[in-house]
PDB file of N, CA, C and O in Angstrom:
ATOM      1  N   UNK A   1       0.844  -1.181   0.000  1.00  0.00           N
ATOM      2  CA  UNK A   1       0.000   0.000   0.000  1.00  0.00           C
ATOM      3  C   UNK A   1       0.885   1.239   0.000  1.00  0.00           C
ATOM      4  O   UNK A   1       1.809   1.356   0.805  1.00  0.00           O
ATOM      5  N   UNK A   2       0.600   2.141  -0.890  1.00  0.00           N
ATOM      6  CA  UNK A   2       1.396   3.366  -0.977  1.00  0.00           C
ATOM      7  C   UNK A   2       1.006   4.332   0.131  1.00  0.00           C
ATOM      8  O   UNK A   2      -0.032   4.188   0.777  1.00  0.00           O
ATOM      9  N   UNK A   3       1.863   5.313   0.329  1.00  0.00           N
ATOM     10  CA  UNK A   3       1.645   6.293   1.384  1.00  0.00           C
ATOM     11  C   UNK A   3       0.353   7.073   1.162  1.00  0.00           C
ATOM     12  O   UNK A   3      -0.371   7.344   2.121  1.00  0.00           O
ATOM     13  N   UNK A   4       0.051   7.437  -0.078  1.00  0.00           N
ATOM     14  CA  UNK A   4      -1.156   8.211  -0.353  1.00  0.00           C
ATOM     15  C   UNK A   4      -2.411   7.375  -0.123  1.00  0.00           C
ATOM     16  O   UNK A   4      -3.438   7.903   0.303  1.00  0.00           O
ATOM     17  N   UNK A   5      -2.336   6.070  -0.404  1.00  0.00           N
ATOM     18  CA  UNK A   5      -3.484   5.198  -0.142  1.00  0.00           C
ATOM     19  C   UNK A   5      -3.725   5.064   1.356  1.00  0.00           C
ATOM     20  O   UNK A   5      -4.870   5.092   1.807  1.00  0.00           O
ATOM     21  N   UNK A   6      -2.656   4.918   2.125  1.00  0.00           N
ATOM     22  CA  UNK A   6      -2.788   4.849   3.581  1.00  0.00           C
ATOM     23  C   UNK A   6      -3.375   6.145   4.119  1.00  0.00           C
ATOM     24  O   UNK A   6      -4.241   6.138   4.994  1.00  0.00           O
ATOM     25  N   UNK A   7      -2.890   7.249   3.584  1.00  0.00           N
ATOM     26  CA  UNK A   7      -3.366   8.557   4.014  1.00  0.00           C
ATOM     27  C   UNK A   7      -4.855   8.709   3.724  1.00  0.00           C
ATOM     28  O   UNK A   7      -5.618   9.132   4.593  1.00  0.00           O
ATOM     29  N   UNK A   8      -5.270   8.366   2.506  1.00  0.00           N
ATOM     30  CA  UNK A   8      -6.680   8.484   2.134  1.00  0.00           C
ATOM     31  C   UNK A   8      -7.565   7.597   3.006  1.00  0.00           C
ATOM     32  O   UNK A   8      -8.641   8.013   3.437  1.00  0.00           O
ATOM     33  N   UNK A   9      -7.110   6.387   3.261  1.00  0.00           N
ATOM     34  CA  UNK A   9      -7.873   5.461   4.096  1.00  0.00           C
ATOM     35  C   UNK A   9      -7.978   5.983   5.535  1.00  0.00           C
ATOM     36  O   UNK A   9      -9.040   5.921   6.153  1.00  0.00           O
ATOM     37  N   UNK A  10      -6.875   6.490   6.046  1.00  0.00           N
ATOM     38  CA  UNK A  10      -6.860   7.041   7.403  1.00  0.00           C
ATOM     39  C   UNK A  10      -7.809   8.230   7.523  1.00  0.00           C
ATOM     40  O   UNK A  10      -8.575   8.319   8.483  1.00  0.00           O
ATOM     41  N   UNK A  11      -7.762   9.127   6.569  1.00  0.00           N
ATOM     42  CA  UNK A  11      -8.627  10.308   6.599  1.00  0.00           C
ATOM     43  C   UNK A  11     -10.090   9.895   6.511  1.00  0.00           C
ATOM     44  O   UNK A  11     -10.939  10.463   7.197  1.00  0.00           O
ATOM     45  N   UNK A  12     -10.384   8.921   5.679  1.00  0.00           N
ATOM     46  CA  UNK A  12     -11.762   8.459   5.544  1.00  0.00           C
ATOM     47  C   UNK A  12     -12.264   7.847   6.855  1.00  0.00           C
ATOM     48  O   UNK A  12     -13.370   8.160   7.296  1.00  0.00           O
ATOM     49  N   UNK A  13     -11.465   6.981   7.478  1.00  0.00           N
ATOM     50  CA  UNK A  13     -11.856   6.368   8.744  1.00  0.00           C
ATOM     51  C   UNK A  13     -12.012   7.420   9.840  1.00  0.00           C
ATOM     52  O   UNK A  13     -12.960   7.362  10.624  1.00  0.00           O
ATOM     53  N   UNK A  14     -11.093   8.377   9.899  1.00  0.00           N
ATOM     54  CA  UNK A  14     -11.158   9.420  10.922  1.00  0.00           C
ATOM     55  C   UNK A  14     -12.380  10.311  10.723  1.00  0.00           C
ATOM     56  O   UNK A  14     -13.004  10.728  11.698  1.00  0.00           O
ATOM     57  N   UNK A  15     -12.723  10.605   9.485  1.00  0.00           N
ATOM     58  CA  UNK A  15     -13.899  11.428   9.199  1.00  0.00           C
ATOM     59  C   UNK A  15     -15.167  10.701   9.610  1.00  0.00           C
ATOM     60  O   UNK A  15     -16.071  11.310  10.183  1.00  0.00           O
ATOM     61  N   UNK A  16     -15.245   9.422   9.328  1.00  0.00           N
ATOM     62  CA  UNK A  16     -16.414   8.631   9.744  1.00  0.00           C
ATOM     63  C   UNK A  16     -16.509   8.618  11.264  1.00  0.00           C
ATOM     64  O   UNK A  16     -17.598   8.764  11.818  1.00  0.00           O
ATOM     65  N   UNK A  17     -15.382   8.445  11.940  1.00  0.00           N
ATOM     66  CA  UNK A  17     -15.373   8.444  13.400  1.00  0.00           C
ATOM     67  C   UNK A  17     -15.848   9.784  13.949  1.00  0.00           C
ATOM     68  O   UNK A  17     -16.628   9.824  14.901  1.00  0.00           O
ATOM     69  N   UNK A  18     -15.383  10.880  13.357  1.00  0.00           N
ATOM     70  CA  UNK A  18     -15.733  12.211  13.843  1.00  0.00           C
ATOM     71  C   UNK A  18     -17.198  12.552  13.587  1.00  0.00           C
ATOM     72  O   UNK A  18     -17.807  13.285  14.367  1.00  0.00           O
ATOM     73  N   UNK A  19     -17.769  12.029  12.506  1.00  0.00           N
ATOM     74  CA  UNK A  19     -19.133  12.395  12.137  1.00  0.00           C
ATOM     75  C   UNK A  19     -20.203  11.488  12.736  1.00  0.00           C
ATOM     76  O   UNK A  19     -21.381  11.844  12.729  1.00  0.00           O
ATOM     77  N   UNK A  20     -19.823  10.348  13.243  1.00  0.00           N
ATOM     78  CA  UNK A  20     -20.855   9.444  13.741  1.00  0.00           C
ATOM     79  C   UNK A  20     -21.397   9.949  15.075  1.00  0.00           C
ATOM     80  O   UNK A  20     -20.688  10.572  15.866  1.00  0.00           O
ATOM     81  N   UNK A  21     -22.657   9.664  15.290  1.00  0.00           N
ATOM     82  CA  UNK A  21     -23.352  10.168  16.474  1.00  0.00           C
ATOM     83  C   UNK A  21     -23.600   9.059  17.488  1.00  0.00           C
ATOM     84  O   UNK A  21     -24.560   9.129  18.256  1.00  0.00           O
ATOM     85  N   UNK A  22     -22.754   8.045  17.498  1.00  0.00           N
ATOM     86  CA  UNK A  22     -22.943   6.903  18.386  1.00  0.00           C
ATOM     87  C   UNK A  22     -22.650   7.296  19.827  1.00  0.00           C
ATOM     88  O   UNK A  22     -21.699   8.021  20.120  1.00  0.00           O
ATOM     89  N   UNK A  23     -23.469   6.810  20.685  1.00  0.00           N
ATOM     90  CA  UNK A  23     -23.226   6.991  22.116  1.00  0.00           C
ATOM     91  C   UNK A  23     -22.476   5.763  22.620  1.00  0.00           C
ATOM     92  O   UNK A  23     -22.748   4.639  22.199  1.00  0.00           O
ATOM     93  N   UNK A  24     -21.555   5.988  23.504  1.00  0.00           N
ATOM     94  CA  UNK A  24     -20.764   4.898  24.050  1.00  0.00           C
ATOM     95  C   UNK A  24     -21.314   4.605  25.441  1.00  0.00           C
ATOM     96  O   UNK A  24     -21.016   5.310  26.405  1.00  0.00           O
ATOM     97  N   UNK A  25     -22.116   3.558  25.525  1.00  0.00           N
ATOM     98  CA  UNK A  25     -22.876   3.279  26.735  1.00  0.00           C
ATOM     99  C   UNK A  25     -22.003   2.760  27.875  1.00  0.00           C
ATOM    100  O   UNK A  25     -22.082   3.253  29.000  1.00  0.00           O
ATOM    101  N   UNK A  26     -21.184   1.781  27.582  1.00  0.00           N
ATOM    102  CA  UNK A  26     -20.402   1.186  28.656  1.00  0.00           C
ATOM    103  C   UNK A  26     -19.048   1.883  28.791  1.00  0.00           C
ATOM    104  O   UNK A  26     -18.577   2.571  27.885  1.00  0.00           O
ATOM    105  N   UNK A  27     -18.457   1.677  29.945  1.00  0.00           N
ATOM    106  CA  UNK A  27     -17.137   2.269  30.200  1.00  0.00           C
ATOM    107  C   UNK A  27     -16.105   1.698  29.227  1.00  0.00           C
ATOM    108  O   UNK A  27     -15.235   2.421  28.742  1.00  0.00           O
ATOM    109  N   UNK A  28     -16.206   0.409  28.949  1.00  0.00           N
ATOM    110  CA  UNK A  28     -15.272  -0.206  28.003  1.00  0.00           C
ATOM    111  C   UNK A  28     -15.374   0.442  26.630  1.00  0.00           C
ATOM    112  O   UNK A  28     -14.354   0.718  25.998  1.00  0.00           O
ATOM    113  N   UNK A  29     -16.593   0.686  26.163  1.00  0.00           N
ATOM    114  CA  UNK A  29     -16.781   1.339  24.868  1.00  0.00           C
ATOM    115  C   UNK A  29     -16.213   2.748  24.877  1.00  0.00           C
ATOM    116  O   UNK A  29     -15.640   3.198  23.884  1.00  0.00           O
ATOM    117  N   UNK A  30     -16.371   3.445  25.998  1.00  0.00           N
ATOM    118  CA  UNK A  30     -15.831   4.802  26.108  1.00  0.00           C
ATOM    119  C   UNK A  30     -14.313   4.794  26.065  1.00  0.00           C
ATOM    120  O   UNK A  30     -13.704   5.645  25.416  1.00  0.00           O
ATOM    121  N   UNK A  31     -13.700   3.843  26.748  1.00  0.00           N
ATOM    122  CA  UNK A  31     -12.237   3.760  26.759  1.00  0.00           C
ATOM    123  C   UNK A  31     -11.717   3.424  25.365  1.00  0.00           C
ATOM    124  O   UNK A  31     -10.742   4.015  24.901  1.00  0.00           O
ATOM    125  N   UNK A  32     -12.367   2.479  24.704  1.00  0.00           N
ATOM    126  CA  UNK A  32     -11.946   2.106  23.346  1.00  0.00           C
ATOM    127  C   UNK A  32     -12.097   3.290  22.398  1.00  0.00           C
ATOM    128  O   UNK A  32     -11.215   3.541  21.577  1.00  0.00           O
ATOM    129  N   UNK A  33     -13.204   4.019  22.502  1.00  0.00           N
ATOM    130  CA  UNK A  33     -13.433   5.172  21.629  1.00  0.00           C
ATOM    131  C   UNK A  33     -12.400   6.274  21.883  1.00  0.00           C
ATOM    132  O   UNK A  33     -11.898   6.881  20.937  1.00  0.00           O
ATOM    133  N   UNK A  34     -12.084   6.530  23.144  1.00  0.00           N
ATOM    134  CA  UNK A  34     -11.091   7.561  23.460  1.00  0.00           C
ATOM    135  C   UNK A  34      -9.709   7.166  22.942  1.00  0.00           C
ATOM    136  O   UNK A  34      -8.969   8.006  22.429  1.00  0.00           O
ATOM    137  N   UNK A  35      -9.368   5.898  23.078  1.00  0.00           N
ATOM    138  CA  UNK A  35      -8.070   5.434  22.574  1.00  0.00           C
ATOM    139  C   UNK A  35      -8.022   5.465  21.050  1.00  0.00           C
ATOM    140  O   UNK A  35      -6.989   5.791  20.466  1.00  0.00           O
ATOM    141  N   UNK A  36      -9.130   5.131  20.412  1.00  0.00           N
ATOM    142  CA  UNK A  36      -9.209   5.203  18.956  1.00  0.00           C
ATOM    143  C   UNK A  36      -9.034   6.644  18.497  1.00  0.00           C
ATOM    144  O   UNK A  36      -8.316   6.909  17.533  1.00  0.00           O
ATOM    145  N   UNK A  37      -9.686   7.570  19.181  1.00  0.00           N
ATOM    146  CA  UNK A  37      -9.567   8.989  18.838  1.00  0.00           C
ATOM    147  C   UNK A  37      -8.118   9.450  18.983  1.00  0.00           C
ATOM    148  O   UNK A  37      -7.596  10.158  18.121  1.00  0.00           O
ATOM    149  N   UNK A  38      -7.482   9.051  20.061  1.00  0.00           N
ATOM    150  CA  UNK A  38      -6.071   9.426  20.275  1.00  0.00           C
ATOM    151  C   UNK A  38      -5.192   8.878  19.158  1.00  0.00           C
ATOM    152  O   UNK A  38      -4.317   9.579  18.650  1.00  0.00           O
ATOM    153  N   UNK A  39      -5.424   7.630  18.777  1.00  0.00           N
ATOM    154  CA  UNK A  39      -4.633   7.021  17.705  1.00  0.00           C
ATOM    155  C   UNK A  39      -4.826   7.764  16.380  1.00  0.00           C
ATOM    156  O   UNK A  39      -3.865   7.990  15.644  1.00  0.00           O
ATOM    157  N   UNK A  40      -6.079   8.143  16.079  1.00  0.00           N
ATOM    158  CA  UNK A  40      -6.340   8.894  14.855  1.00  0.00           C
ATOM    159  C   UNK A  40      -5.571  10.212  14.861  1.00  0.00           C
ATOM    160  O   UNK A  40      -4.950  10.577  13.863  1.00  0.00           O
ATOM    161  N   UNK A  41      -5.611  10.918  15.975  1.00  0.00           N
ATOM    162  CA  UNK A  41      -4.939  12.221  16.047  1.00  0.00           C
ATOM    163  C   UNK A  41      -3.426  12.053  15.870  1.00  0.00           C
ATOM    164  O   UNK A  41      -2.793  12.827  15.152  1.00  0.00           O
ATOM    165  N   UNK A  42      -2.859  11.054  16.516  1.00  0.00           N
ATOM    166  CA  UNK A  42      -1.413  10.845  16.395  1.00  0.00           C
ATOM    167  C   UNK A  42      -1.004  10.470  14.974  1.00  0.00           C
ATOM    168  O   UNK A  42       0.022  10.938  14.481  1.00  0.00           O
ATOM    169  N   UNK A  43      -1.798   9.630  14.315  1.00  0.00           N
ATOM    170  CA  UNK A  43      -1.477   9.227  12.948  1.00  0.00           C
ATOM    171  C   UNK A  43      -1.643  10.389  11.968  1.00  0.00           C
ATOM    172  O   UNK A  43      -0.816  10.580  11.077  1.00  0.00           O
ATOM    173  N   UNK A  44      -2.714  11.159  12.138  1.00  0.00           N
ATOM    174  CA  UNK A  44      -2.929  12.308  11.260  1.00  0.00           C
ATOM    175  C   UNK A  44      -1.823  13.339  11.468  1.00  0.00           C
ATOM    176  O   UNK A  44      -1.389  13.992  10.519  1.00  0.00           O
ATOM    177  N   UNK A  45      -1.373  13.481  12.702  1.00  0.00           N
ATOM    178  CA  UNK A  45      -0.319  14.442  13.012  1.00  0.00           C
ATOM    179  C   UNK A  45       0.975  14.118  12.255  1.00  0.00           C
ATOM    180  O   UNK A  45       1.702  15.029  11.860  1.00  0.00           O
ATOM    181  N   UNK A  46       1.262  12.841  12.053  1.00  0.00           N
ATOM    182  CA  UNK A  46       2.460  12.451  11.294  1.00  0.00           C
ATOM    183  C   UNK A  46       2.383  12.983   9.861  1.00  0.00           C
ATOM    184  O   UNK A  46       3.380  13.457   9.316  1.00  0.00           O
ATOM    185  N   UNK A  47       1.197  12.901   9.255  1.00  0.00           N
ATOM    186  CA  UNK A  47       1.024  13.434   7.900  1.00  0.00           C
ATOM    187  C   UNK A  47       1.015  14.964   7.922  1.00  0.00           C
ATOM    188  O   UNK A  47       1.502  15.604   6.991  1.00  0.00           O
ATOM    189  N   UNK A  48       0.459  15.546   8.989  1.00  0.00           N
ATOM    190  CA  UNK A  48       0.392  17.000   9.100  1.00  0.00           C
ATOM    191  C   UNK A  48       1.788  17.613   9.193  1.00  0.00           C
ATOM    192  O   UNK A  48       2.019  18.711   8.687  1.00  0.00           O
ATOM    193  N   UNK A  49       2.712  16.913   9.832  1.00  0.00           N
ATOM    194  CA  UNK A  49       4.090  17.408   9.933  1.00  0.00           C
ATOM    195  C   UNK A  49       4.737  17.550   8.557  1.00  0.00           C
ATOM    196  O   UNK A  49       5.504  18.483   8.315  1.00  0.00           O
ATOM    197  N   UNK A  50       4.420  16.617   7.659  1.00  0.00           N
ATOM    198  CA  UNK A  50       4.991  16.660   6.314  1.00  0.00           C
ATOM    199  C   UNK A  50       4.338  17.731   5.445  1.00  0.00           C
ATOM    200  O   UNK A  50       5.012  18.409   4.669  1.00  0.00           O
ATOM    201  N   UNK A  51       3.013  17.877   5.584  1.00  0.00           N
ATOM    202  CA  UNK A  51       2.263  18.801   4.734  1.00  0.00           C
ATOM    203  C   UNK A  51       1.164  19.463   5.570  1.00  0.00           C
ATOM    204  O   UNK A  51       0.051  18.942   5.641  1.00  0.00           O
ATOM    205  N   UNK A  52       1.459  20.599   6.202  1.00  0.00           N
ATOM    206  CA  UNK A  52       0.477  21.243   7.075  1.00  0.00           C
ATOM    207  C   UNK A  52      -0.716  21.807   6.300  1.00  0.00           C
ATOM    208  O   UNK A  52      -0.648  22.905   5.749  1.00  0.00           O
ATOM    209  N   UNK A  53      -1.786  21.056   6.268  1.00  0.00           N
ATOM    210  CA  UNK A  53      -3.013  21.478   5.613  1.00  0.00           C
ATOM    211  C   UNK A  53      -4.033  21.873   6.679  1.00  0.00           C
ATOM    212  O   UNK A  53      -4.176  21.166   7.676  1.00  0.00           O
ATOM    213  N   UNK A  54      -4.732  22.966   6.496  1.00  0.00           N
ATOM    214  CA  UNK A  54      -5.742  23.390   7.482  1.00  0.00           C
ATOM    215  C   UNK A  54      -6.846  22.348   7.683  1.00  0.00           C
ATOM    216  O   UNK A  54      -7.390  22.235   8.781  1.00  0.00           O
ATOM    217  N   UNK A  55      -7.178  21.595   6.650  1.00  0.00           N
ATOM    218  CA  UNK A  55      -8.230  20.579   6.775  1.00  0.00           C
ATOM    219  C   UNK A  55      -7.807  19.479   7.743  1.00  0.00           C
ATOM    220  O   UNK A  55      -8.635  18.956   8.489  1.00  0.00           O
ATOM    221  N   UNK A  56      -6.527  19.129   7.734  1.00  0.00           N
ATOM    222  CA  UNK A  56      -6.037  18.112   8.663  1.00  0.00           C
ATOM    223  C   UNK A  56      -6.101  18.622  10.104  1.00  0.00           C
ATOM    224  O   UNK A  56      -6.471  17.885  11.018  1.00  0.00           O
ATOM    225  N   UNK A  57      -5.743  19.875  10.290  1.00  0.00           N
ATOM    226  CA  UNK A  57      -5.805  20.452  11.637  1.00  0.00           C
ATOM    227  C   UNK A  57      -7.250  20.495  12.135  1.00  0.00           C
ATOM    228  O   UNK A  57      -7.512  20.201  13.301  1.00  0.00           O
ATOM    229  N   UNK A  58      -8.173  20.853  11.271  1.00  0.00           N
ATOM    230  CA  UNK A  58      -9.585  20.882  11.661  1.00  0.00           C
ATOM    231  C   UNK A  58     -10.081  19.495  12.052  1.00  0.00           C
ATOM    232  O   UNK A  58     -10.828  19.349  13.019  1.00  0.00           O
ATOM    233  N   UNK A  59      -9.667  18.488  11.306  1.00  0.00           N
ATOM    234  CA  UNK A  59     -10.066  17.116  11.619  1.00  0.00           C
ATOM    235  C   UNK A  59      -9.473  16.679  12.954  1.00  0.00           C
ATOM    236  O   UNK A  59     -10.157  16.045  13.758  1.00  0.00           O
ATOM    237  N   UNK A  60      -8.216  17.010  13.194  1.00  0.00           N
ATOM    238  CA  UNK A  60      -7.598  16.667  14.477  1.00  0.00           C
ATOM    239  C   UNK A  60      -8.302  17.373  15.629  1.00  0.00           C
ATOM    240  O   UNK A  60      -8.494  16.784  16.692  1.00  0.00           O
ATOM    241  N   UNK A  61      -8.683  18.617  15.427  1.00  0.00           N
ATOM    242  CA  UNK A  61      -9.384  19.363  16.473  1.00  0.00           C
ATOM    243  C   UNK A  61     -10.741  18.749  16.784  1.00  0.00           C
ATOM    244  O   UNK A  61     -11.118  18.645  17.951  1.00  0.00           O
ATOM    245  N   UNK A  62     -11.477  18.342  15.755  1.00  0.00           N
ATOM    246  CA  UNK A  62     -12.798  17.765  15.995  1.00  0.00           C
ATOM    247  C   UNK A  62     -12.685  16.417  16.703  1.00  0.00           C
ATOM    248  O   UNK A  62     -13.485  16.113  17.589  1.00  0.00           O
ATOM    249  N   UNK A  63     -11.704  15.613  16.322  1.00  0.00           N
ATOM    250  CA  UNK A  63     -11.511  14.322  16.987  1.00  0.00           C
ATOM    251  C   UNK A  63     -11.040  14.535  18.425  1.00  0.00           C
ATOM    252  O   UNK A  63     -11.452  13.800  19.322  1.00  0.00           O
ATOM    253  N   UNK A  64     -10.196  15.513  18.650  1.00  0.00           N
ATOM    254  CA  UNK A  64      -9.732  15.810  20.010  1.00  0.00           C
ATOM    255  C   UNK A  64     -10.885  16.271  20.896  1.00  0.00           C
ATOM    256  O   UNK A  64     -10.927  15.938  22.081  1.00  0.00           O
ATOM    257  N   UNK A  65     -11.806  17.023  20.338  1.00  0.00           N
ATOM    258  CA  UNK A  65     -12.974  17.461  21.110  1.00  0.00           C
ATOM    259  C   UNK A  65     -13.833  16.268  21.512  1.00  0.00           C
ATOM    260  O   UNK A  65     -14.336  16.212  22.634  1.00  0.00           O
ATOM    261  N   UNK A  66     -14.002  15.323  20.605  1.00  0.00           N
ATOM    262  CA  UNK A  66     -14.753  14.109  20.927  1.00  0.00           C
ATOM    263  C   UNK A  66     -14.051  13.344  22.037  1.00  0.00           C
ATOM    264  O   UNK A  66     -14.694  12.856  22.967  1.00  0.00           O
ATOM    265  N   UNK A  67     -12.733  13.240  21.939  1.00  0.00           N
ATOM    266  CA  UNK A  67     -11.943  12.528  22.952  1.00  0.00           C
ATOM    267  C   UNK A  67     -12.085  13.183  24.317  1.00  0.00           C
ATOM    268  O   UNK A  67     -12.236  12.493  25.325  1.00  0.00           O
ATOM    269  N   UNK A  68     -12.037  14.513  24.358  1.00  0.00           N
ATOM    270  CA  UNK A  68     -12.184  15.226  25.629  1.00  0.00           C
ATOM    271  C   UNK A  68     -13.557  14.994  26.246  1.00  0.00           C
ATOM    272  O   UNK A  68     -13.672  14.837  27.461  1.00  0.00           O
ATOM    273  N   UNK A  69     -14.599  14.972  25.419  1.00  0.00           N
ATOM    274  CA  UNK A  69     -15.957  14.727  25.927  1.00  0.00           C
ATOM    275  C   UNK A  69     -16.075  13.324  26.509  1.00  0.00           C
ATOM    276  O   UNK A  69     -16.687  13.125  27.559  1.00  0.00           O
ATOM    277  N   UNK A  70     -15.492  12.366  25.825  1.00  0.00           N
ATOM    278  CA  UNK A  70     -15.544  10.991  26.320  1.00  0.00           C
ATOM    279  C   UNK A  70     -14.785  10.878  27.633  1.00  0.00           C
ATOM    280  O   UNK A  70     -15.267  10.253  28.578  1.00  0.00           O
ATOM    281  N   UNK A  71     -13.602  11.477  27.699  1.00  0.00           N
ATOM    282  CA  UNK A  71     -12.814  11.419  28.927  1.00  0.00           C
ATOM    283  C   UNK A  71     -13.519  12.129  30.076  1.00  0.00           C
ATOM    284  O   UNK A  71     -13.378  11.719  31.229  1.00  0.00           O
ATOM    285  N   UNK A  72     -14.268  13.175  29.787  1.00  0.00           N
ATOM    286  CA  UNK A  72     -15.012  13.863  30.835  1.00  0.00           C
ATOM    287  C   UNK A  72     -16.096  12.951  31.405  1.00  0.00           C
ATOM    288  O   UNK A  72     -16.377  12.986  32.603  1.00  0.00           O
ATOM    289  N   UNK A  73     -16.701  12.138  30.545  1.00  0.00           N
ATOM    290  CA  UNK A  73     -17.698  11.185  31.028  1.00  0.00           C
ATOM    291  C   UNK A  73     -17.058  10.101  31.877  1.00  0.00           C
ATOM    292  O   UNK A  73     -17.652   9.619  32.841  1.00  0.00           O
ATOM    293  N   UNK A  74     -15.853   9.728  31.513  1.00  0.00           N
ATOM    294  CA  UNK A  74     -15.142   8.714  32.284  1.00  0.00           C
ATOM    295  C   UNK A  74     -14.647   9.317  33.605  1.00  0.00           C
ATOM    296  O   UNK A  74     -14.435   8.596  34.579  1.00  0.00           O
ATOM    297  N   UNK A  75     -14.470  10.613  33.630  1.00  0.00           N
ATOM    298  CA  UNK A  75     -14.075  11.405  34.806  1.00  0.00           C
ATOM    299  C   UNK A  75     -12.579  11.536  35.001  1.00  0.00           C
ATOM    300  O   UNK A  75     -12.136  12.141  35.977  1.00  0.00           O
ATOM    301  N   UNK A  76     -11.799  10.985  34.099  1.00  0.00           N
ATOM    302  CA  UNK A  76     -10.350  11.152  34.223  1.00  0.00           C
ATOM    303  C   UNK A  76      -9.707  10.866  32.885  1.00  0.00           C
ATOM    304  O   UNK A  76     -10.285  10.142  32.074  1.00  0.00           O
ATOM    305  N   UNK A  77      -8.527  11.412  32.624  1.00  0.00           N
ATOM    306  CA  UNK A  77      -7.823  11.124  31.381  1.00  0.00           C
ATOM    307  C   UNK A  77      -7.357   9.667  31.354  1.00  0.00           C
ATOM    308  O   UNK A  77      -7.124   9.060  32.399  1.00  0.00           O
ATOM    309  N   UNK A  78      -7.228   9.131  30.180  1.00  0.00           N
ATOM    310  CA  UNK A  78      -6.797   7.758  30.028  1.00  0.00           C
ATOM    311  C   UNK A  78      -5.283   7.679  29.966  1.00  0.00           C
ATOM    312  O   UNK A  78      -4.610   8.575  29.457  1.00  0.00           O
ATOM    313  N   UNK A  79      -4.776   6.596  30.490  1.00  0.00           N
ATOM    314  CA  UNK A  79      -3.343   6.313  30.418  1.00  0.00           C
ATOM    315  C   UNK A  79      -3.177   4.924  29.819  1.00  0.00           C
ATOM    316  O   UNK A  79      -4.151   4.186  29.672  1.00  0.00           O
ATOM    317  N   UNK A  80      -1.981   4.580  29.484  1.00  0.00           N
ATOM    318  CA  UNK A  80      -1.745   3.277  28.862  1.00  0.00           C
ATOM    319  C   UNK A  80      -2.073   2.128  29.818  1.00  0.00           C
ATOM    320  O   UNK A  80      -2.329   1.015  29.358  1.00  0.00           O
ATOM    321  N   UNK A  81      -2.074   2.363  31.137  1.00  0.00           N
ATOM    322  CA  UNK A  81      -2.396   1.317  32.095  1.00  0.00           C
ATOM    323  C   UNK A  81      -3.871   0.931  32.036  1.00  0.00           C
ATOM    324  O   UNK A  81      -4.248  -0.140  32.513  1.00  0.00           O
ATOM    325  N   UNK A  82      -4.713   1.796  31.451  1.00  0.00           N
ATOM    326  CA  UNK A  82      -6.145   1.539  31.391  1.00  0.00           C
ATOM    327  C   UNK A  82      -6.522   0.515  30.332  1.00  0.00           C
ATOM    328  O   UNK A  82      -7.659   0.043  30.307  1.00  0.00           O
ATOM    329  N   UNK A  83      -5.597   0.170  29.465  1.00  0.00           N
ATOM    330  CA  UNK A  83      -5.913  -0.745  28.377  1.00  0.00           C
ATOM    331  C   UNK A  83      -6.095  -2.140  28.840  1.00  0.00           C
ATOM    332  O   UNK A  83      -6.367  -3.028  28.033  1.00  0.00           O
TER     333      UNK A  83
END
């Protein structure tokens, strides 16, 4: 898989994650969703370092906002020990 294909796939998955209106009922679902959001932001950031596009920053901001909301429901930030 080429770099541009990985990038396109990542952006598509992250956009779907950011736009979905699913509620995370259980604590496990909330932890998984917060970790998924963190992973998306970190991966997108690698591409953003190479080519700073405003659309990428906006996507990272929206995913980060979702992550913060989920962590607020959990009542504390997640750490790697929570996995």
